[in-house]
Residue, then its C-alpha position, 0 to 999 in steps of 0.5 A: m430767352s437769354v441775353e448777353v451782358g456786354r461791355y459796362g454791364r449793358i444788356v439789350l432787351p429783346k424787341r418783343l419784350r420792349e414792345k410788350y412792356g412799353v420800354d423805349e429809349g429813355c425809359r426808366l426801370i426799377i431794379r430789385e433783387r428778389g430770391g436770388e434773381i434780378v428783376l427789372i420793373p418798367v416805370r410808367r410815365y404819364d402826361r397828367p400823373t395826378e389824373a392817372l392816379f385819380g380815384s386810387v386813394k380813398p382818404e377819410k377826409p380831403p387831403g390838403e395837398p393831393k399831389k403829395v398824398a398821391r406820390e406817397h401812395v405810389k411810393r408805398k405801393l411800389l416798395g410794398e410790392f417789390s420789397 
């Protein structure tokens, strides 16, 4: 599968991939360079992000600011997977 780079460096993702990965107009993508390749990672959006993360963090003691802890966990996970 290939796409052509258009004016201003724009590309059009094939419909099959947009549907498969939930990439719609306005969707955000993380762009990474890895091993001489360009990697696009769709960013999922949740109506209630705190509830979507519930149970993903196993703290030793209850955190004072759960939303801050959840954001930091997601950031570390993304940076670790795609560095």
